[in-house]
N, C-alpha and C positions, 0 to 999 in steps of 0.2 A: 504493500500500500504506500509506503514512504517514497518509492520511486515512481509510482503511478501518478501521484498528485502533481509533481513538477512537470512531468511529461505532458499532461493533459491541460495544464493551467492556461496555456495560451489560447486553446480552443474554447475554454470557459469564458474568455473575454471576447474572442472574435465572433462566435456564434450569435450571442445576443446583439452585438454591434451590427452584424449583417441584417438581422431581423429588424432592428430599429431603422436601418438605412432603407430597407424595402418599404417600411411603413411611412417614413418621412418623405420619400420621393413621390408618393402617390399624389396624382393631380398635377404634377410638374413635368409630365412627359412633353418632349419637344423644347424644353427650356434648358436642357443640358446635354452634354455628350457623354455617352456611356463609358467610353474609354477614359475620359477625364475623371469620372466618378470613381472608377476602379483605381486609377493612378493616384488620386488624392487619398483614397483609403490606405493604399500601400505606403504613400509618403507619410501619412499620419502615424502608421505603425512604426516607421523608421525614426521619425523625430520623437515619438513617444518613448521608444526604446532608449534613445540617447538621453532624454530627460530623466527616465527612470534610473538609468545607470548613474547619472550625476547625483540623483537623490540618494541612491544606495551607497555611493561613495562618501557622501557628506551628511549622512543621517544623524551624526552627532554634533552638528554645528550649533545647536541650541534651539529651543522652542520658538522664541520670538523671531529669530532670523528665518527659521523654517516657515513660519506662518506668513511672513511678508515676502521673503525672497522667491520662493518657488512659484507663487502665483504670477509674479512678473516674468520669471524664466519660461514657464510653460505657455503663457499667452503670447509672449514674444516669439516663441518657436512657431506657433500657428500664424502669427502676423507676418513673419518673414516669408512664408510660403504664399499666403493669400494676397500679399501686397506686391507680388512680382508684376512686372510690366504687362504681361499678357492677361492678367486678371483685373487690372485697374479699369474703373468706369464701366464695368460689365455687370449686368443684372445677375447673370448666372454665378458670379463669384459668391453671392449669398448662398446659393445651393451647394456649391463646392465646399463651403465651410462645414457642411454637415458630414460628408464622408471623411474629411480631414479630421474633424473632431472625434468622430466615432473610432477611426483607426487609432488616433492618439490615445483615447481613453481606454481602448481594449487592452493596451499593454499593461495597465495598472492592476489588472486582475492577477496575472502571474507575479507582478512586483509585490503585491500585497501578500501573496502566498509565500514568496521567498523571504520577505521581511518577517513574516510570522513564523517561519521555520516549522510549518505544520508537518507532522509525521502521520497524522490520521485525520479522518473526517469527524470533527467534533463541533461543539457549539461555537467555538472561537473561529474555526474554519468557515462555518456557515455565515457568521457575522462578517468576516472579511469579504466573502463573495457578495453578500448583500450590499455592503458598503461600496465595493468596486463597481457594482452595477450602477449605483447612483453617480459615481465618478464618470462612467461612460456617458450617461445621460447629460451630465453637466458639461463635459467637454464638447459633446455634439452641439449643445445649445450655444455655448460661447463661440464655437467655430462659426455658427450661423451669424451671430452678432458681429464678429470681426469681419466676416465676409461682406455683410451688409454695410458696415462702416467703410470698407474699402470702396465699395460701389458708390455709396452716397456721399463720398468726400467728407466723412465724419469719423475717420479712423481713430483719432485721438480720443474722441468721446466714447466710442464703443469698446476700444481697447481698455481704457480706464475702467469702464463698467465691468468688463470681463475680469479684470484683475481684482477689483473690489469684491465682486461676487465670489471669486475663488478664495478669498481670505476666510470666508465662512467655512469652506471645505477644509482648508488646512488647520483652522482653529479646532474644528470638530475632531479631525484626525489626531492633532497634537494632544488634545485633552483625553481622547480615547486611549492613546498609547501611554500617556503619562499616568493615568489613574486606572488603566486596565478595565475600562467600562465598555465592554464589547457591544452592548445593546444600543449604544449611542449611534452605531453605524446606520440604524434605521433613519436617522436624521438626514444622512447623505442621500438616501433613496428619495425621500419626500422632497428634499431640496432640489435634487437632480431632475425629478419629474416636473417641478414648477418651472425651472429654467428651460428645460427641453420643450415643454408645452408652450411657454411664452415665445420661444424662438420659432417653433414650427407653426404655431397658430396665429401669431401676431406679426412677426418680422418677415418670415418667408412669403406669406400671402401678399405683402406689399408689392413684390415684383410682378405678381400676376395683375394686380390692380393698375400698376404703372404701365404694363404692357398693353392692357386694354385701353387705357387712356391715350397712349401714343397711337394706337391703331385708329381710334376714333378721330383724333386730331389729324392724322395723315389722310384719312378718308374725307374729312371735311375740306382739307386743302386740295385734294384731287378733284372733288366736286366743284369747288370754286374756280379751279384752273381750267375747267372744260368750257 
């Protein structure tokens, strides 16, 4: 069992991330390229892995530094990708933030298992899995926020919001680890659901509304020019 857990931990993160990706993209067909969705998911896993390694190597830096520093680090990783020239001023960048964030967040399931040094499936293991699912939801939501910020020329606003939102995550994780209160992980799930729902139900639909508005405007221009 001790060897089974680490070997399957990555899939425990990737499978729910892919399910969430399928759910989140419903209704946006034609507004993105499939190959870029797949690419952004893979890139998210890569930068998430780099971020997780950095955190694993610096886990003893101190609680306050951890709470503040890692939200900045993780959200900047996503920003660097989404703010590339090819994605600027494009509506679909909002959508591409979703697979990037999901890929990024999926890495933290195995990271939580490694940090917990679990040798068997017990209540602590289950709590870590539950908490990591909330982190997947959270990073998906903040990926969308940053993507929309890049598109709408409001990157600093949405990046700052993403960082501040993540301070809640790192605070809960820090308190959980410090006092060994595993059941607090449920807060991460509830919080992740709230951020994910806001991003997919409030932010992402804006690009559909703006697309329809542009089409109506263009149609009116075409009619007047005839």
